[in-house]
Residue, then its C-alpha position, 0 to 999 in steps of 0.5 A: m273501110e268496111q268490107k262489102r262482099l259482092s255476090g250474085l250476078i253483076a251485069a256488064p252493061f252495054t253503053p247505049m248509043h243513038a243511031s248517030g253513034d252518040l251516047n244515049l244516056e237517057l236510056i240508062p235509068a230504065y236499064h238500071d231498073m231492068l237489071i234490078n227487076n231481074g235480080v241482078k246485083g250490080a253493073f260493071i260499066c265502061g268495060s269490054t261490053g260497055e266499049g270503054v276503050s272506044l269512049t272518050m274521057e268525057e264520055k266515060m265521065q258522062v256514063a259514070e254520072a248517069w249510072g251514079q245518079c240513078n243508083q242513089g239510094y240503092n244500097d244493094f246494087t253495086v255500080m263498078q266503073l272500069v277506069g282504064g289501064t294504059c294511061l295511069a293519069d287518065c285512070k286516076h282522073l276517072s277514079r277521082h271522078a267516080a268517087s265524086v259522082g256516086i260510083d260504088a267501086i272502081s276497076f283497073l286493067p293492066p297497061y296493055y301497050f307498054k306492058p308491066a315487066s313483072v307482077q311487082v310493076l303491075a302492083d305498082c300501077c294498081a297502087e297508084v290508081a287505087a290511091a286516087a280514090p282511097d275510099l272506093p273498093f278497087y278491083f283488078y280486071h284480069i282478061p289476058v286474052l285482050t290485054g296480053v298480060r298473063f301473070p298468075m293472079l295469085e302472085l298479084l294478090k301476094a304483091v298487093d296484100g297489106r299494101i293497097p288498103n282498098f284492094r278488094g278483089i279481081k274480076y277474073t276473066e280467064e279459064d285457069l281454074m287452078d289459079y282461080l281456086s288459089c285466089l279464092h283461098y288466099a288469105n282465108g278468102k279475104y278477096d272477092i274473086l268474081w268469075g268472068r266467063d259466063e259459059t263456064f259459070l257452073s265450073a266456078l260455082a263448083i269450086g267456090a265462086k260467089g259472084a260473077v260479072g258477065s255480059t249475058y246477065n244483061y239479057a238472060a239473067p233468069l237463066y243464070h238464076a236457075l243455074m245457081d238455084a239448081y247448083a245450090t239444091g244439089n241438082l247437078k244434072e239440071a245445073a249442067h243442062i242449064q249451063q249447056q243452054s247458056i253455051e248454045m246462046i253464047m255460041l250465037l255471039g261467035k256465029y254473028g260477029g262477036i261482042a256486038t251480037g249482045k246488043a242484038f239480044m238487047k234489042l230483042i228484049g225491048m231495050d235498043c242500045g244501038k250499035f257498037r262503034l268501029p272497029v267492032r263489026n255489027m250485023d246487017d239486016a239480013a244477018f239479024e233476020s237469021f239471028q232471030t231464027d237461031v234465037h228461037k231455036v235455043g229457046f231464048y224467050s223462055f229464059c230471057s230478061i224481061l222489061g217491067k216491074k218485079d211483079e210483072i216479070e214474075t207473072a210473065l215468067m210463070h207463063q213462059d213455055 
């Protein structure tokens, strides 16, 4: 299998919902185009942001089919699907389905109820799921704050290296920069180690990150492009300033209830993805009014993603304050 290295911003899309709570698949083509027009390089679907754990098997397949269909012919945009983690049979079924509907890569969480007792057992789980779609690149999703599985990822790379032919890397959503750097350097940089903490992206860039997966890249992609540009040109003071802007925006997620706040940001840029399903709490109308005030205070409209075609976006950005 040809090694395709991932780089740049990969958004973790929200799964669009109608007011009834049913899937709003009709929005996905416009969502796909919006990400591309804002310079995003891929979509990590059905993950935490995409409410994968709250979707039925059939719904996950429908979401994958919608993204796969609208991404046909876009060789420079990667759609990666999280296929789950707890039930390996379901994960394998979703992996085979992903391969059949045009998904470009798959990702796998560790089993988080009956947790693997060792890195070797975790590697066994990865091997089973990866083998179900041997022609798709396979990425492990490391997010111990939610799964409770905290093995060093360097040890996982050692356990899978040479054993799983389509193992391509890790979505690394943890703050352990020592382990992250070791993973970047393992086997002469053989694997994609994608950073998963938007609020500390600059720290990851400083030690060699080339790609990142995050929820705020949906609605604030221009901010992170500016961050990467500032870092690439050696303007660390400006890069730090931009990262602080990111932090102030991300702090609003905590202030207004967590992950569901992301859909409120999406509504503000003109793409209403509905609400999160229970047990996630959504903000009420009064909170949304207060949220809009705080959004202005952090300067959101000066760096938010914009709906429209690429030339329209570039013109709009030129006229932003």
